[in-house]
C-alpha positions, 0 to 999 in steps of 0.5 A: 566882907567879913573879918579877913581870913584868906590873905594873898601875897604876890611876890616873895622877895624881901617885902613880899616874904616879910608881909606873908610871914607877918600875916601867917604869924597873925593867924591868917591863911596865907597863900604866896604866888611867885612867877616860877617854881624856883622863885617859889622855893626861894621865898619859902626858904626866906620866910622859913629862915626868918621864922627860925631866926625869930625862934633863935632870938626868943621872939617866937616859940618853936610852936609858934613858928610851926603854926605860922608855917602850917598857915603858909602855902605857895604857888606859881600859878596866879589862879590859886588866889582866886579865893582870897579876900585880900591880896597885896602885890609886892612885886618889883617897883616898876609901874608896868609890872605892877600894872600887869599884876593888878590887872591880872588879879582883878580877873582872877580873884573871884570875890567882887568884894575883895581888896587889892593892895599894892606895896609900892613905895613911890607910884601914884595909886590912882594910876594902878587903880584905873588899870582894874575894873574895881578901882574902888577896891585898890589901895596903897599899903606901903610896908617898910623893911624889915616887915616883921620888925617895922611897925608902920604901914602907910595907907594910901587911898587914891581918889577912886578908893572907897571909904569902906576899902580904907576902913577895912584895910585899916582894920587889917592893918591892926589885925597884922599888929601894925600901926597905920597912917594915912598918906597922900596919893602923891609920889613918895607918900609921907615917909619917902617924900621926906626921907629920899631927899635926905638920903640923896643929900648924903650921897652928894656929900660922898660924891663931892668928896665932902665926907666919908660914908662912915663919918656921915653915918656916925655923925647922924647916929650920934648927932641926931639920934638916928638909929642908922645913918643915911648911907647904911640905910641906903644899903639896907633899902637897896640903891636900886629901889632908892633910885626907882623911888627917886626917879618917880618923885622926880618925874612927878615934881621935877624938883632937883632934890629928887633927882638921883645923883650920878654916883647912885646911878653908877653904883646901881649900873655896877651892881653895887646895890647894898646888902642884897648884892653884898657891896654898896657904900659898905661891904656886906655878906650877900 
């Protein structure tokens, strides 16, 4: 496969829209697939708003914004991704949903050399790769939120991933202006394997009455030079996403430090998911 020019994204939530925006800003022809026409329009609005914000903040010129928008197209028909050279799925962090999407992409994408990447933050890549008939061309490509800002991408080859797929994905990561690290195919990879126990410890400290969220966060920001405290970070990530990652890690390793605390589960049940719902450990404009 030559230099990637035709790029696809499945899902236009926070992660999918961010990935699509970055790819369009770096010159790729980007097609975004969503499940319904309403979801397509929501994704289009989300990307447009982010690009407009980039102009307001002086990160982009109006011409660069318009060029990026011109490189973006949207569809609610997965079949429209048939001509893509590289597709990233960024749907919900759910094993069954991701498996179904990758299986469908495997049948849809016509180029036998095309790579299918998953933006999972916790699911073992090999479990997803073997659902396709091209396991050698399936790889984990874990972006971080917000995608237009965060430079890191974890690249996770499965036991089935070919060296050529790894090389081409690393090249594409650089093409997108990102910095890759290679992570092992184990739940949590590198970053979440270290981060999630820390975040859950902060939740347990609140749950036990040991400290207030604002004091925990300020302590880690001022005492450890973290740009954001653990509970503010949980609100940014999404409490439901953090719970899903923790559950996946606990399922694989059965380590108590990975088990989601009762407070986290109750907040998710109540719909207090953080910034995206307007309420988590703090109150936000949804």
